[in-house]
C-alpha positions, 0 to 999 in steps of 0.5 A, a space after each residue: 658658629 662652632 664646628 657642627 656635625 650635619 647629616 644628609 639622609 638618603 631614602 628610597 621612598 615608597 607610595 606608603 606614607 606610614 612606611 616612609 615616615 618610619 624609614 625617615 624616623 630611623 634615619 633621623 634617630 641614627 643621625 642624632 645618635 651619630 652626633 648630628 645637630 642638624 639633619 636634612 631629609 630628601 625631596 618627597 621623603 613622605 611619598 614617591 608614588 606610582 602616579 605624580 598625583 599620589 602626592 596631591 592626595 596627601 596634601 595637608 593644610 599649612 601648619 598641621 597634619 601627619 607629615 608636619 606633625 612627624 617633622 616637628 616631633 622628630 626634631 623635638 624628640 632628637 633635639 636637632 634642627 631638621 630640614 624636612 625635605 618637602 611636605 605637600 601643602 594644600 592650595 586653593 587648587 585641589 589638583 595641586 600642592 605646594 612642595 614646601 621645604 619646612 625647617 624645625 628647630 631643636 624644640 620642634 618649632 617651625 622656623 621657616 617655609 620655602 616653596 619650591 620655585 622652579 618646577 621640573 619638566 623633562 622628556 627623554 625616551 620613556 621618561 617624562 615629567 611635568 611638575 606643573 601638573 601637580 605643583 604650584 610654584 613658590 614666589 620667593 627665595 628664603 634663607 634664615 639665621 640659625 646657630 649654624 650660620 645662615 641657611 639657604 633653602 632650595 629644592 632639587 630643580 632649583 639647583 640649576 638656577 644660580 640666581 636664586 642663591 645669589 639673590 639671598 646674599 651670603 649664605 653659609 649652608 645651602 640645602 638642596 633636598 632632591 629626587 633627581 632622575 637617573 639620567 639628569 643626575 648622572 650627567 649633572 648632579 655633582 657638577 651642579 652641587 659643586 658649582 653652587 658651593 664654589 660660586 657661593 663659597 658655602 657648604 652644600 648639603 644635598 639629601 637625595 632619593 636614591 634607588 629603585 622605587 616600587 613604581 619602578 622609577 629610579 632616582 639617582 641618589 649620590 647624597 652628598 655634602 660639599 665644602 665651600 672649596 667644592 670638595 666632596 666631604 661625604 657621599 652615598 651612591 644608592 640606598 637608604 642611609 645617613 651621610 655625615 660631615 663636619 661644618 667648620 666656620 674656620 673653613 668658611 672663613 679660610 676660603 673667603 679670605 683666600 679668594 674673596 670672590 663674593 666681595 669682588 662681584 661687580 654686578 648685584 
């Protein structure tokens, strides 16, 4: 591992697939031009529709389709590793999809797939969400080796379940592509991300949806990159943009040597 620039991409996705792919493409190109070797898109970068079922209509078979082809092509053309937020992968149940976080290396080859395990339910005032109506839950956590260290994959609501990350053992970078609601984000987003970074002594990269969408839904944004001591290295509050930071293996080693919390664990 060497010091590496990474990019977390913030979007305000619309119901139109083409417009969203164009926006994602601009951000990936900007990240690459800024020297990023690894970039991450937010959850549902391809569509935030007027109805939750709009995502289901865009379902693709595993391994092919406009969204997956776009991710592979973007990684290859810009010669960077790409964490593809989430993509809608078809299931046997036509009314549901898997919300899959796909990882592509800098040749455009897919090297990992993680299916969101924890499905969000929330009811407060006029806001109500129940992802179980349109998503099928994944069954297993996923982490992979990379030139940048060990990458742990998760999606949005997963961040509330610290046992997911503990089950993966030592990770160097944790990814949390998200589309947090405004009320839950304002209350908990930064606290959760910093806690996951501190307790796992890992960098956390959290690309988010951030702004007012055409459906009138408002997502919290605050895309950020957090270091293993819990310090926020970079953040963007709202609106489309690129958040950049340096991932330094020396900083990982320094934190872990100074406070060997993972080595001191008694319960496994």
